[in-house]
N, C-alpha and C positions, 0 to 999 in steps of 0.2 A: 501766759501762765510760767512761774517757775518749773525749770526742767525736772526738778527732785520732785516736786509735787506731782508733776506729770506722770511720771515714772511710779509713784508710789499711788495713785489712784488707777492706773492700769493694771498694776500688779495686784491690787486688791480684788477688783472686778474680776479679771481673769481667773486667778486663783478661786475666789468665793461662789461665782456665777453658779457654778455645776456642783460643787460640793454642799452639803446640806446644812450650811451656816449662814446663810442669808447674806446675798452680796449687797443688796440695797439697804440693809441696816448698816453695813461696815461703810458704805460710801457715805451715809447720812451723819454715823458718827466721826468720820476723820475730820471734816471741819468743826463739829461742834464740841470734841474733845482735844483737839491741838489748837484751834486757832485760825487755822488755815481757812483762805477766803473760799467759799463756795463754789464748787469747779464750773457750775452752770450747765445748761441743756446740752449744748454744743459738746462737751466730754463726755457727758452723759451717752448721746448718740453714737459717739465714736468708739467706744469702749463696749457697748452692746453690739454695736455692728462686728467687732473684732470678736467676741465670744460666740457671735452668731455664725461666722464662718469657721470656728473651731470645731463646734459640734455639727457642723454640716460635712465637714471634711472625715469627723472621727467617724460617722454614722453613713458616709457616703453611698455604700449599697443600699441602704434603707430608703433614705434620700431620693436616691435616684429611681428606685422602685415605687414610692409615692409621687414622684414629679411624672413618672409613666403614665401611673395609674389616675393622675387629676385629670388627664382628657376625658378618658372613658367615665369616670364621676360626673364631669360638666356635662356629659351626652346622656347622663342616666343611666349609666350602666355600671354594676358593682359586680363585675364578675371575673376578675384577677385579683391575686393578693393585693397588689400595689394599688388598687382600685378601693379596696377593703380598708385598707392602711391609710390612705389620703381621707376616706370618709371618717374613721374613728379620731384621727388628728383634728378634722374639723370641728367634730363633735365635741371632742375635748375642749378647743380653744374658745368656743362660745361663751362660758361662762365668765370667764376671766375680761375678756373684752368687753361686754356688758356691764360687768362689775367695775371694770376700771373708767370706763366711759361716765359711770354713776357717780363714782369718786372724785372725777376729775370736775364734773357739771356742777357737782354741790360745795366742791372746795374742800371736801374733808380729808384728801388725800394730803393736803399740808397740815392738818390739824393731826395727823397720825405721826408725823414725822419729829418725834422727841425720844429723847433718852429713855422716860420710863416706858413707853410703848414698846419700844424695841427690846428693853431688857424683860419685862414679862412675856413679849412673843418668843425671845430666844430661850428661856426657862422653861415656858408651859408648852410649848410645840417642840421644843426637845425631848421632854419627858414623855409627850404622846408619841413621838416616833419611837424612842426607845420601847414602850410598851407594845408597839405592836409589831416590831422588830422582833422581840424576844419571844411574844407569845402567839403570833400568828403562824399558821403553816405555811410551807413553802412548797407548793404543789404545783404551781401555775408557771409555765416560761412565759415569756415575751409573747411568743407567737401564737398566743391561746388569747389574745387581746378580743375583748367582743364590743359592741356598740355600748352595751348598759354599762359595762365597765370604764368604757371611755368617757361617756357621760358622768360616772361617780367621781373619776380621778379629775374631770374636767372641775366639778364643783369644789374638789380638795384644793387645786391650784387657785382658783379664786379666792378662798382664805390668804393666798401670798402676798395679796396687796397690801396686807397690814404690814408694815416695815419691821424686819427681825425675824418672820416667820419661816423665811426661805421659801423659793418658787419650788427649787429641786427635791429639798427636804419635805415638804408638804404632799407632793405627789407621789414621791418615795413612799412616805408613810400611808397614803390611800392605796397605792399599790400593794403593800404589805398587808394592809388589813383586809384586802380582798384576796390574799393568799398566793401572789406573786413572788416566787423566789427573789432575793436580792439584788441578782443580777439582772433579773428581768424586769424588776420595778424600777431598778435605777434608768435601764436602757428605756423604758417608756417614758420614765420623768424627762429624760434628755432630749426624746424624740418630740414630745410634746412642748420643750423649751422654743424649737425653732419657729413654729408659727406665731407661739406668743410674744418671743424677742422682735419677731420680725413686724408685729402689728404695734408693740410698744415703740419699735424705733421709728417706725412711719408715723406716729400719732407725737412723739416727742419732735420729729423733724420738720412737721408740718408749722410747729412754733417757731421753728428757726428761719424759715422760708424769707430771702433777702436780707439775714443778718449777717451771715457767715462773711469773714474777711480774711486777707491772706495769713494772718497769723493764726487765726483761729481755724483754717484749714491745716495748717502745717503742725498745730496741736492735737487736731482730731486724728490726722495721719499717724503721727507717733503714738497717740494712746491708743489708737485700734491695733497696731501691728504689734506694742507689747502685751496687750490683752489677748489677742490672739495667741501668740507664744504662751502666755501663762495659764491659760485655759485650756487649749490644748494640753498641756504639761498635766494640769491637775486633773482633768478629766481621763487621761490616759492612766494615771496612776491609782486614780480612785476605782475604774473600772476593773483594774488589775488586782487591786488589793481585796475587792468583794467576792472575789471567789475563794478567801480563804479566814476575813473576818467580818465582825458584823459592824452595824453603824455605831456601835457604844463609844468608840473613839469620839467622833463627833459629837453624839450627844455630851457626853463630860464637857468638851468644850464650850458647847452652849449654856450647860448650867452654868460652869463658873463665870462665863462673861455674862449671862443673865444677872446673876447674882452681884455681882460687881457693878454694874450698870445701875441694878436696882438701889444699891448702897450709894452709888453716886448720885442719882436723881433724887431721890430723898432725906439726902444729909446735904 
């Protein structure tokens, strides 16, 4: 793959994975609107690995706590904050895994990869994010997560399988609808991304077993490294800005892009 396309793909994935603007939608649009060749599964897996390492590093204290609690959870004990966090993350991940498997087995995942679908999702779910962000109370910090709220946010996350929705955007929307403050909703959405990205990477990786060659591994390593740096920078900036601004700038971007894509799709 040309180095220019590789860099572009990695930067797009890294920057948009954790911002509420849909990384999958942007990755689908790139070859569709520019005429570039589709990047293929190997690069998709690589950039997801890069973004996974970025979010794990950024939230390492919480990840370490959840990992420590996972052992206790597997023994049927939910008697520490880490075990409770691990249980919440597991519950929140179930809906998207089941929905993802259903889409893949039915073939509907490919049917949804169109400019029109991405345009509508960008527009509609951008407005939904704005609605709940500006009208919901901000009274709950991330530390007050509950099993019920984990299940509800998990259902919101499953909607992100529609390209253009944004996994982070829709889970943040769910968190704000439940009354979590902006920083708390974003933190929970980012923590939820870890098992989700991991499950997605494993699922995609199974399709690549035995197919990777030296060139593919080299391209994948470059893409993963660039995606890691871009994702860590974007995540750091967003979490800092959320202490002083709302999600409205992202909503404006989504609406403008959504309208432009719909005009393109229907004309």
